PALUM-271704 format. One record per residue (C-alpha): residue number from 0; x, z, y. Coordinates in Angstrom, 2 decimals, padded with zeros to 5 digits. Layout:
BEGIN
<pos: NUM; c1: X; c3: Z; c2: Y>
...
***
This chain:
BEGIN
<pos: 0; c1: 073.04; c3: -036.25; c2: 052.88>
<pos: 1; c1: 069.84; c3: -037.98; c2: 051.96>
<pos: 2; c1: 067.97; c3: -037.41; c2: 048.97>
<pos: 3; c1: 068.70; c3: -040.98; c2: 047.96>
<pos: 4; c1: 072.42; c3: -040.74; c2: 048.60>
<pos: 5; c1: 072.45; c3: -037.53; c2: 046.62>
<pos: 6; c1: 070.76; c3: -039.00; c2: 043.63>
<pos: 7; c1: 073.17; c3: -041.87; c2: 043.81>
<pos: 8; c1: 076.19; c3: -039.49; c2: 043.78>
<pos: 9; c1: 074.88; c3: -037.52; c2: 040.91>
<pos: 10; c1: 074.30; c3: -040.70; c2: 038.88>
<pos: 11; c1: 077.92; c3: -041.84; c2: 039.67>
<pos: 12; c1: 079.13; c3: -038.32; c2: 038.46>
<pos: 13; c1: 076.94; c3: -038.67; c2: 035.28>
<pos: 14; c1: 078.11; c3: -042.21; c2: 034.58>
<pos: 15; c1: 081.81; c3: -041.06; c2: 035.05>
<pos: 16; c1: 081.27; c3: -038.22; c2: 032.61>
<pos: 17; c1: 079.75; c3: -040.52; c2: 030.16>
<pos: 18; c1: 082.51; c3: -042.94; c2: 030.32>
<pos: 19; c1: 085.01; c3: -040.18; c2: 029.83>
<pos: 20; c1: 083.31; c3: -038.81; c2: 026.85>
<pos: 21; c1: 083.25; c3: -042.30; c2: 025.36>
<pos: 22; c1: 086.88; c3: -042.94; c2: 025.89>
<pos: 23; c1: 087.97; c3: -039.77; c2: 024.63>
<pos: 24; c1: 086.00; c3: -040.10; c2: 021.25>
<pos: 25; c1: 087.45; c3: -043.51; c2: 020.71>
<pos: 26; c1: 090.79; c3: -042.40; c2: 021.44>
<pos: 27; c1: 090.34; c3: -039.56; c2: 019.04>
<pos: 28; c1: 089.16; c3: -041.61; c2: 016.25>
<pos: 29; c1: 092.11; c3: -044.29; c2: 016.62>
<pos: 30; c1: 094.82; c3: -041.44; c2: 016.64>
<pos: 31; c1: 093.00; c3: -039.90; c2: 013.48>
<pos: 32; c1: 093.12; c3: -043.45; c2: 011.74>
<pos: 33; c1: 089.38; c3: -043.56; c2: 011.48>
<pos: 34; c1: 089.07; c3: -046.80; c2: 013.88>
<pos: 35; c1: 091.21; c3: -049.76; c2: 013.35>
<pos: 36; c1: 090.80; c3: -052.80; c2: 015.55>
<pos: 37; c1: 092.90; c3: -054.80; c2: 013.35>
<pos: 38; c1: 090.32; c3: -054.80; c2: 010.73>
<pos: 39; c1: 088.00; c3: -056.72; c2: 013.09>
<pos: 40; c1: 090.19; c3: -059.77; c2: 012.31>
<pos: 41; c1: 087.60; c3: -061.47; c2: 010.10>
<pos: 42; c1: 085.19; c3: -061.90; c2: 012.90>
<pos: 43; c1: 087.55; c3: -064.33; c2: 014.56>
<pos: 44; c1: 089.03; c3: -066.04; c2: 011.43>
<pos: 45; c1: 085.39; c3: -066.69; c2: 009.98>
<pos: 46; c1: 083.61; c3: -067.81; c2: 013.24>
<pos: 47; c1: 080.70; c3: -069.45; c2: 011.24>
<pos: 48; c1: 079.60; c3: -066.08; c2: 009.73>
<pos: 49; c1: 080.18; c3: -064.40; c2: 013.03>
<pos: 50; c1: 077.95; c3: -067.14; c2: 014.66>
<pos: 51; c1: 075.16; c3: -066.48; c2: 012.05>
<pos: 52; c1: 075.35; c3: -062.92; c2: 012.87>
<pos: 53; c1: 075.03; c3: -063.52; c2: 016.48>
<pos: 54; c1: 071.99; c3: -065.94; c2: 015.76>
<pos: 55; c1: 070.37; c3: -063.07; c2: 013.87>
<pos: 56; c1: 070.88; c3: -060.58; c2: 016.66>
<pos: 57; c1: 069.14; c3: -063.01; c2: 018.95>
<pos: 58; c1: 066.29; c3: -063.58; c2: 016.75>
<pos: 59; c1: 065.52; c3: -059.87; c2: 016.30>
<pos: 60; c1: 065.75; c3: -059.33; c2: 019.88>
<pos: 61; c1: 063.21; c3: -061.78; c2: 020.59>
<pos: 62; c1: 060.88; c3: -060.43; c2: 017.77>
<pos: 63; c1: 061.29; c3: -057.04; c2: 019.70>
<pos: 64; c1: 060.34; c3: -058.63; c2: 023.09>
<pos: 65; c1: 057.41; c3: -060.04; c2: 021.42>
<pos: 66; c1: 056.43; c3: -056.60; c2: 020.30>
<pos: 67; c1: 056.54; c3: -055.16; c2: 023.68>
<pos: 68; c1: 054.40; c3: -057.95; c2: 024.94>
<pos: 69; c1: 051.65; c3: -056.96; c2: 022.61>
<pos: 70; c1: 051.66; c3: -053.51; c2: 024.17>
<pos: 71; c1: 051.71; c3: -054.77; c2: 027.82>
<pos: 72; c1: 048.71; c3: -057.18; c2: 027.13>
<pos: 73; c1: 046.80; c3: -054.28; c2: 025.94>
<pos: 74; c1: 046.75; c3: -053.14; c2: 029.51>
<pos: 75; c1: 045.17; c3: -056.35; c2: 030.73>
<pos: 76; c1: 048.52; c3: -057.63; c2: 032.04>
<pos: 77; c1: 048.82; c3: -061.48; c2: 030.91>
<pos: 78; c1: 052.44; c3: -062.01; c2: 030.10>
<pos: 79; c1: 053.78; c3: -065.03; c2: 028.43>
<pos: 80; c1: 056.53; c3: -064.64; c2: 025.70>
<pos: 81; c1: 059.05; c3: -066.41; c2: 027.91>
<pos: 82; c1: 058.63; c3: -063.75; c2: 030.46>
<pos: 83; c1: 058.79; c3: -061.06; c2: 028.00>
<pos: 84; c1: 062.07; c3: -062.64; c2: 026.49>
<pos: 85; c1: 063.38; c3: -063.03; c2: 030.09>
<pos: 86; c1: 062.65; c3: -059.38; c2: 031.00>
<pos: 87; c1: 064.12; c3: -058.10; c2: 027.85>
<pos: 88; c1: 067.37; c3: -060.21; c2: 028.25>
<pos: 89; c1: 067.72; c3: -058.93; c2: 031.91>
<pos: 90; c1: 067.26; c3: -055.42; c2: 030.46>
<pos: 91; c1: 070.03; c3: -055.98; c2: 028.01>
<pos: 92; c1: 072.15; c3: -057.44; c2: 030.67>
<pos: 93; c1: 071.90; c3: -054.49; c2: 032.98>
<pos: 94; c1: 072.51; c3: -052.07; c2: 030.02>
<pos: 95; c1: 075.83; c3: -053.88; c2: 029.59>
<pos: 96; c1: 076.87; c3: -054.09; c2: 033.14>
<pos: 97; c1: 075.58; c3: -050.80; c2: 034.36>
<pos: 98; c1: 075.91; c3: -048.47; c2: 031.54>
<pos: 99; c1: 075.13; c3: -044.96; c2: 032.26>
<pos: 100; c1: 072.98; c3: -045.49; c2: 035.40>
<pos: 101; c1: 070.31; c3: -047.66; c2: 034.18>
<pos: 102; c1: 068.61; c3: -048.90; c2: 030.95>
<pos: 103; c1: 067.05; c3: -052.14; c2: 029.96>
<pos: 104; c1: 063.67; c3: -050.06; c2: 029.75>
<pos: 105; c1: 064.03; c3: -049.23; c2: 033.60>
<pos: 106; c1: 064.35; c3: -052.92; c2: 034.46>
<pos: 107; c1: 061.45; c3: -053.99; c2: 032.34>
<pos: 108; c1: 059.28; c3: -051.14; c2: 033.85>
<pos: 109; c1: 060.62; c3: -051.92; c2: 037.35>
<pos: 110; c1: 059.77; c3: -055.62; c2: 037.27>
<pos: 111; c1: 056.34; c3: -055.30; c2: 035.75>
<pos: 112; c1: 055.46; c3: -052.43; c2: 038.22>
<pos: 113; c1: 056.29; c3: -054.58; c2: 041.10>
<pos: 114; c1: 054.34; c3: -057.48; c2: 039.87>
<pos: 115; c1: 051.37; c3: -055.37; c2: 039.19>
<pos: 116; c1: 051.59; c3: -052.25; c2: 041.55>
<pos: 117; c1: 048.01; c3: -051.05; c2: 040.65>
<pos: 118; c1: 049.16; c3: -050.54; c2: 037.01>
<pos: 119; c1: 052.60; c3: -049.05; c2: 037.74>
<pos: 120; c1: 052.25; c3: -046.00; c2: 035.47>
<pos: 121; c1: 050.56; c3: -048.03; c2: 032.76>
<pos: 122; c1: 053.59; c3: -050.29; c2: 032.48>
<pos: 123; c1: 055.82; c3: -047.49; c2: 032.15>
<pos: 124; c1: 053.78; c3: -046.25; c2: 029.28>
<pos: 125; c1: 054.18; c3: -049.50; c2: 027.34>
<pos: 126; c1: 057.80; c3: -049.32; c2: 027.78>
<pos: 127; c1: 058.12; c3: -045.72; c2: 026.45>
<pos: 128; c1: 055.59; c3: -046.22; c2: 023.75>
<pos: 129; c1: 057.62; c3: -049.37; c2: 022.60>
<pos: 130; c1: 060.79; c3: -047.22; c2: 022.66>
<pos: 131; c1: 059.24; c3: -044.46; c2: 020.73>
<pos: 132; c1: 057.60; c3: -046.37; c2: 018.17>
<pos: 133; c1: 060.90; c3: -048.26; c2: 017.45>
<pos: 134; c1: 062.71; c3: -044.88; c2: 017.29>
<pos: 135; c1: 060.40; c3: -043.21; c2: 014.64>
<pos: 136; c1: 060.29; c3: -046.46; c2: 012.61>
<pos: 137; c1: 064.28; c3: -046.25; c2: 012.49>
<pos: 138; c1: 063.97; c3: -042.72; c2: 011.26>
<pos: 139; c1: 061.36; c3: -043.99; c2: 008.71>
<pos: 140; c1: 063.76; c3: -046.60; c2: 007.50>
<pos: 141; c1: 066.40; c3: -044.09; c2: 007.13>
<pos: 142; c1: 064.00; c3: -041.96; c2: 005.15>
<pos: 143; c1: 063.34; c3: -044.63; c2: 002.72>
<pos: 144; c1: 066.75; c3: -045.25; c2: 002.24>
<pos: 145; c1: 067.49; c3: -041.71; c2: 001.22>
<pos: 146; c1: 064.47; c3: -041.71; c2: -001.21>
<pos: 147; c1: 065.89; c3: -044.93; c2: -002.98>
<pos: 148; c1: 069.44; c3: -043.76; c2: -003.01>
<pos: 149; c1: 069.49; c3: -040.02; c2: -003.57>
<pos: 150; c1: 070.83; c3: -040.15; c2: -007.00>
<pos: 151; c1: 074.11; c3: -041.48; c2: -005.61>
<pos: 152; c1: 074.28; c3: -038.57; c2: -003.21>
<pos: 153; c1: 074.10; c3: -036.04; c2: -006.18>
<pos: 154; c1: 077.38; c3: -037.20; c2: -007.39>
<pos: 155; c1: 079.19; c3: -036.40; c2: -004.12>
<pos: 156; c1: 081.30; c3: -033.14; c2: -003.53>
<pos: 157; c1: 079.47; c3: -029.94; c2: -002.64>
<pos: 158; c1: 079.95; c3: -030.23; c2: 001.26>
<pos: 159; c1: 079.24; c3: -033.90; c2: 001.80>
<pos: 160; c1: 076.26; c3: -033.58; c2: -000.75>
<pos: 161; c1: 074.80; c3: -030.60; c2: 001.22>
<pos: 162; c1: 075.31; c3: -032.64; c2: 004.55>
<pos: 163; c1: 073.64; c3: -035.79; c2: 003.39>
<pos: 164; c1: 070.85; c3: -034.07; c2: 001.51>
<pos: 165; c1: 069.95; c3: -032.16; c2: 004.53>
<pos: 166; c1: 069.92; c3: -035.23; c2: 006.94>
<pos: 167; c1: 067.93; c3: -037.12; c2: 004.16>
<pos: 168; c1: 065.26; c3: -034.26; c2: 004.03>
<pos: 169; c1: 065.06; c3: -034.58; c2: 007.88>
<pos: 170; c1: 064.53; c3: -038.32; c2: 007.69>
<pos: 171; c1: 061.89; c3: -038.01; c2: 005.12>
<pos: 172; c1: 060.18; c3: -035.25; c2: 007.08>
<pos: 173; c1: 060.39; c3: -037.57; c2: 010.08>
<pos: 174; c1: 058.97; c3: -040.54; c2: 007.97>
<pos: 175; c1: 056.06; c3: -038.30; c2: 007.00>
<pos: 176; c1: 055.43; c3: -036.97; c2: 010.47>
<pos: 177; c1: 055.30; c3: -040.47; c2: 011.93>
<pos: 178; c1: 052.90; c3: -041.76; c2: 009.14>
<pos: 179; c1: 050.74; c3: -038.68; c2: 009.81>
<pos: 180; c1: 050.83; c3: -039.33; c2: 013.35>
<pos: 181; c1: 049.71; c3: -042.98; c2: 012.94>
<pos: 182; c1: 046.80; c3: -041.67; c2: 010.87>
<pos: 183; c1: 045.66; c3: -038.74; c2: 013.12>
<pos: 184; c1: 046.26; c3: -039.83; c2: 016.61>
<pos: 185; c1: 043.47; c3: -042.61; c2: 016.49>
<pos: 186; c1: 041.15; c3: -039.86; c2: 015.19>
<pos: 187; c1: 042.17; c3: -037.11; c2: 017.68>
<pos: 188; c1: 043.40; c3: -038.75; c2: 020.70>
<pos: 189; c1: 040.72; c3: -037.59; c2: 022.94>
<pos: 190; c1: 041.21; c3: -033.96; c2: 021.71>
<pos: 191; c1: 044.88; c3: -034.47; c2: 022.21>
<pos: 192; c1: 044.30; c3: -035.65; c2: 025.82>
<pos: 193; c1: 042.18; c3: -032.38; c2: 026.50>
<pos: 194; c1: 045.12; c3: -030.42; c2: 025.34>
<pos: 195; c1: 047.35; c3: -031.55; c2: 028.07>
<pos: 196; c1: 047.46; c3: -028.97; c2: 030.80>
<pos: 197; c1: 046.15; c3: -030.28; c2: 034.11>
<pos: 198; c1: 049.36; c3: -029.29; c2: 036.17>
<pos: 199; c1: 051.53; c3: -031.30; c2: 033.67>
<pos: 200; c1: 049.10; c3: -034.19; c2: 033.61>
<pos: 201; c1: 049.72; c3: -034.32; c2: 037.51>
<pos: 202; c1: 053.17; c3: -034.95; c2: 036.88>
<pos: 203; c1: 054.75; c3: -038.52; c2: 036.28>
<pos: 204; c1: 055.61; c3: -037.77; c2: 032.51>
<pos: 205; c1: 052.06; c3: -035.99; c2: 032.11>
<pos: 206; c1: 050.34; c3: -039.17; c2: 033.47>
<pos: 207; c1: 052.30; c3: -041.42; c2: 031.27>
<pos: 208; c1: 051.42; c3: -039.26; c2: 028.18>
<pos: 209; c1: 047.65; c3: -039.14; c2: 029.24>
<pos: 210; c1: 047.84; c3: -043.11; c2: 029.65>
<pos: 211; c1: 049.22; c3: -043.76; c2: 026.28>
<pos: 212; c1: 046.55; c3: -041.50; c2: 024.66>
<pos: 213; c1: 043.81; c3: -042.87; c2: 026.75>
<pos: 214; c1: 044.85; c3: -046.59; c2: 026.08>
<pos: 215; c1: 046.65; c3: -046.89; c2: 022.94>
<pos: 216; c1: 045.34; c3: -043.83; c2: 021.10>
<pos: 217; c1: 042.26; c3: -045.40; c2: 019.77>
<pos: 218; c1: 043.75; c3: -048.72; c2: 018.65>
<pos: 219; c1: 044.90; c3: -047.87; c2: 015.25>
<pos: 220; c1: 045.46; c3: -051.24; c2: 013.89>
<pos: 221; c1: 047.72; c3: -052.31; c2: 016.81>
<pos: 222; c1: 049.78; c3: -049.07; c2: 016.36>
<pos: 223; c1: 050.29; c3: -049.70; c2: 012.60>
<pos: 224; c1: 051.17; c3: -053.31; c2: 013.45>
<pos: 225; c1: 053.80; c3: -052.38; c2: 016.07>
<pos: 226; c1: 055.31; c3: -049.86; c2: 013.81>
<pos: 227; c1: 055.44; c3: -052.01; c2: 010.76>
<pos: 228; c1: 057.14; c3: -054.67; c2: 012.85>
<pos: 229; c1: 059.72; c3: -052.21; c2: 014.21>
<pos: 230; c1: 060.38; c3: -051.28; c2: 010.47>
<pos: 231; c1: 060.92; c3: -054.98; c2: 009.78>
<pos: 232; c1: 063.25; c3: -055.34; c2: 012.64>
<pos: 233; c1: 065.16; c3: -052.34; c2: 011.60>
<pos: 234; c1: 065.68; c3: -053.40; c2: 008.09>
<pos: 235; c1: 066.76; c3: -056.90; c2: 009.09>
<pos: 236; c1: 069.06; c3: -055.42; c2: 011.85>
<pos: 237; c1: 070.63; c3: -053.22; c2: 009.19>
<pos: 238; c1: 070.91; c3: -056.29; c2: 006.89>
<pos: 239; c1: 072.98; c3: -058.17; c2: 009.39>
<pos: 240; c1: 075.15; c3: -054.95; c2: 009.72>
<pos: 241; c1: 075.54; c3: -054.94; c2: 006.05>
<pos: 242; c1: 076.57; c3: -058.54; c2: 006.01>
<pos: 243; c1: 079.17; c3: -057.80; c2: 008.48>
<pos: 244; c1: 080.61; c3: -054.91; c2: 006.43>
<pos: 245; c1: 080.94; c3: -057.46; c2: 003.56>
<pos: 246; c1: 082.78; c3: -059.80; c2: 005.93>
<pos: 247; c1: 085.07; c3: -057.19; c2: 007.32>
<pos: 248; c1: 086.03; c3: -055.35; c2: 004.17>
<pos: 249; c1: 085.07; c3: -057.71; c2: 001.31>
<pos: 250; c1: 084.10; c3: -056.38; c2: -002.18>
<pos: 251; c1: 085.92; c3: -053.18; c2: -001.30>
<pos: 252; c1: 082.37; c3: -051.84; c2: 000.00>
<pos: 253; c1: 080.92; c3: -050.39; c2: -003.16>
<pos: 254; c1: 077.67; c3: -048.93; c2: -001.43>
<pos: 255; c1: 074.08; c3: -049.44; c2: -002.39>
<pos: 256; c1: 072.20; c3: -050.89; c2: 000.38>
<pos: 257; c1: 069.68; c3: -047.99; c2: 000.35>
<pos: 258; c1: 072.54; c3: -045.58; c2: 001.14>
<pos: 259; c1: 074.05; c3: -047.82; c2: 003.72>
<pos: 260; c1: 070.53; c3: -048.05; c2: 005.48>
<pos: 261; c1: 070.29; c3: -044.17; c2: 005.48>
<pos: 262; c1: 073.89; c3: -043.75; c2: 006.88>
<pos: 263; c1: 073.63; c3: -046.55; c2: 009.34>
<pos: 264; c1: 070.13; c3: -045.21; c2: 010.60>
<pos: 265; c1: 071.62; c3: -041.83; c2: 011.36>
<pos: 266; c1: 074.38; c3: -043.43; c2: 013.32>
<pos: 267; c1: 071.93; c3: -045.62; c2: 015.21>
<pos: 268; c1: 069.78; c3: -042.63; c2: 016.01>
<pos: 269; c1: 072.84; c3: -040.80; c2: 017.41>
<pos: 270; c1: 073.73; c3: -043.93; c2: 019.48>
<pos: 271; c1: 070.07; c3: -043.62; c2: 021.10>
<pos: 272; c1: 070.90; c3: -040.38; c2: 022.70>
<pos: 273; c1: 071.75; c3: -040.89; c2: 026.52>
<pos: 274; c1: 075.06; c3: -039.22; c2: 026.33>
<pos: 275; c1: 077.42; c3: -042.18; c2: 026.29>
<pos: 276; c1: 077.29; c3: -045.92; c2: 027.62>
<pos: 277; c1: 075.80; c3: -048.07; c2: 024.97>
<pos: 278; c1: 076.41; c3: -045.32; c2: 022.45>
<pos: 279; c1: 080.36; c3: -046.08; c2: 022.71>
<pos: 280; c1: 082.39; c3: -043.31; c2: 021.19>
<pos: 281; c1: 079.20; c3: -041.41; c2: 019.93>
<pos: 282; c1: 078.39; c3: -044.39; c2: 017.60>
<pos: 283; c1: 081.86; c3: -044.58; c2: 016.35>
<pos: 284; c1: 082.03; c3: -040.85; c2: 015.42>
<pos: 285; c1: 078.55; c3: -040.85; c2: 013.86>
<pos: 286; c1: 079.15; c3: -043.76; c2: 011.78>
<pos: 287; c1: 082.60; c3: -042.61; c2: 010.87>
<pos: 288; c1: 081.22; c3: -039.05; c2: 009.75>
<pos: 289; c1: 078.31; c3: -040.66; c2: 008.00>
<pos: 290; c1: 080.20; c3: -043.08; c2: 005.76>
<pos: 291; c1: 083.17; c3: -040.85; c2: 005.14>
<pos: 292; c1: 080.47; c3: -038.23; c2: 003.81>
<pos: 293; c1: 079.45; c3: -041.04; c2: 001.38>
<pos: 294; c1: 083.06; c3: -041.28; c2: 000.26>
<pos: 295; c1: 083.29; c3: -044.87; c2: 001.48>
<pos: 296; c1: 086.67; c3: -046.25; c2: 001.85>
<pos: 297; c1: 088.75; c3: -047.04; c2: 003.88>
<pos: 298; c1: 088.26; c3: -044.08; c2: 006.28>
<pos: 299; c1: 088.01; c3: -046.43; c2: 009.21>
<pos: 300; c1: 085.01; c3: -048.27; c2: 007.67>
<pos: 301; c1: 082.10; c3: -046.84; c2: 009.59>
<pos: 302; c1: 083.78; c3: -046.56; c2: 013.10>
<pos: 303; c1: 085.32; c3: -050.14; c2: 012.81>
<pos: 304; c1: 081.94; c3: -051.59; c2: 011.58>
<pos: 305; c1: 079.91; c3: -050.35; c2: 014.43>
<pos: 306; c1: 082.71; c3: -051.30; c2: 016.76>
<pos: 307; c1: 082.30; c3: -054.95; c2: 015.57>
<pos: 308; c1: 078.65; c3: -054.84; c2: 015.86>
<pos: 309; c1: 078.79; c3: -053.39; c2: 019.25>
<pos: 310; c1: 081.11; c3: -056.23; c2: 020.31>
<pos: 311; c1: 078.87; c3: -058.98; c2: 019.21>
<pos: 312; c1: 075.79; c3: -057.01; c2: 020.79>
<pos: 313; c1: 077.73; c3: -056.87; c2: 023.99>
<pos: 314; c1: 078.23; c3: -060.72; c2: 024.09>
<pos: 315; c1: 074.35; c3: -061.12; c2: 023.61>
<pos: 316; c1: 073.54; c3: -058.59; c2: 026.25>
<pos: 317; c1: 075.92; c3: -060.26; c2: 028.69>
<pos: 318; c1: 074.07; c3: -063.61; c2: 028.12>
<pos: 319; c1: 071.04; c3: -062.05; c2: 029.71>
<pos: 320; c1: 072.88; c3: -062.44; c2: 033.05>
<pos: 321; c1: 071.62; c3: -066.16; c2: 032.77>
<pos: 322; c1: 068.06; c3: -064.99; c2: 032.76>
<pos: 323; c1: 068.77; c3: -062.50; c2: 035.70>
<pos: 324; c1: 069.82; c3: -065.51; c2: 037.87>
<pos: 325; c1: 066.47; c3: -067.06; c2: 037.58>
<pos: 326; c1: 064.83; c3: -064.29; c2: 039.54>
<pos: 327; c1: 067.47; c3: -061.94; c2: 041.08>
<pos: 328; c1: 065.75; c3: -062.14; c2: 044.38>
<pos: 329; c1: 062.46; c3: -061.01; c2: 042.87>
<pos: 330; c1: 063.72; c3: -057.62; c2: 041.73>
<pos: 331; c1: 066.69; c3: -056.26; c2: 044.13>
<pos: 332; c1: 069.73; c3: -054.64; c2: 042.33>
<pos: 333; c1: 069.09; c3: -051.53; c2: 044.67>
<pos: 334; c1: 065.40; c3: -051.14; c2: 043.19>
<pos: 335; c1: 066.76; c3: -051.47; c2: 039.57>
<pos: 336; c1: 069.42; c3: -048.76; c2: 039.94>
<pos: 337; c1: 067.13; c3: -046.28; c2: 041.79>
<pos: 338; c1: 064.02; c3: -047.02; c2: 039.96>
<pos: 339; c1: 062.04; c3: -046.83; c2: 043.11>
<pos: 340; c1: 059.27; c3: -049.05; c2: 042.10>
<pos: 341; c1: 058.34; c3: -046.48; c2: 039.40>
<pos: 342; c1: 057.90; c3: -043.50; c2: 041.90>
***
């Protein structure tokens, strides 16, 4: 069996395991009454509000693609906003139709690497930096949510209070570390590059890390801008999710927005782990656990909420297929699945 066939077989088994895990977790939550599809009814009975949320998701995605374009242009790659939007939507499409084997980040990296082969490693660094800054900004948002709402946590029972306080402290430490990094990396990026072992630098991941420090390390203003933009995107996205909570559960949701932000941020961080397709199952369990710890009723609140949001996000992602049709011959599906253009 060739190396390529062996890799494909491994990916298939990995994808199968991820789907089995997702289905198992969803089934468990349904059987334990912590997930109720019937509670998603308002999404269909109030189409005007559902449409508004969809428009909001599209708008935030567009801002996110613009953020990535800023990083790409720092490489000397001239990319129009339409190209960035198209690539981002195609990536979202592949994340929906080929979950577990490919991500939108890989699609974007493969496309730009094929168009600019001499900047192959550099384009991958822009994709990873975009994802990294987005993730640390999400952690920061959660940390701010905890700081603003920690008085409510003190009123919880001992077990939930200890859990949420511990997680809150981790988020705050993550916030502090990200801010410290934004201050120190521009000052010490050359010294940090020198600390990278030569043998590690010869590897693909080492080259990417070196490129990130070399190209972006000295650009403090740009890093702060991208981080701040990511922060705003996450707050707005959580605002859409909070609005959906009000739509689904009405005034029964008596939870300050600050604590909602903290709990949902933790849930979204769990969903970012590559252990289930689109965070399915993992997201439901994480959201159910976070909001149950905050004593939010009904018990199905968290899992049902993220299920509804995932359903709307899936609609948005699938619409990326229209963008893919405009240049499907430029990037063959086999290249996207294998990531060969990044080798």
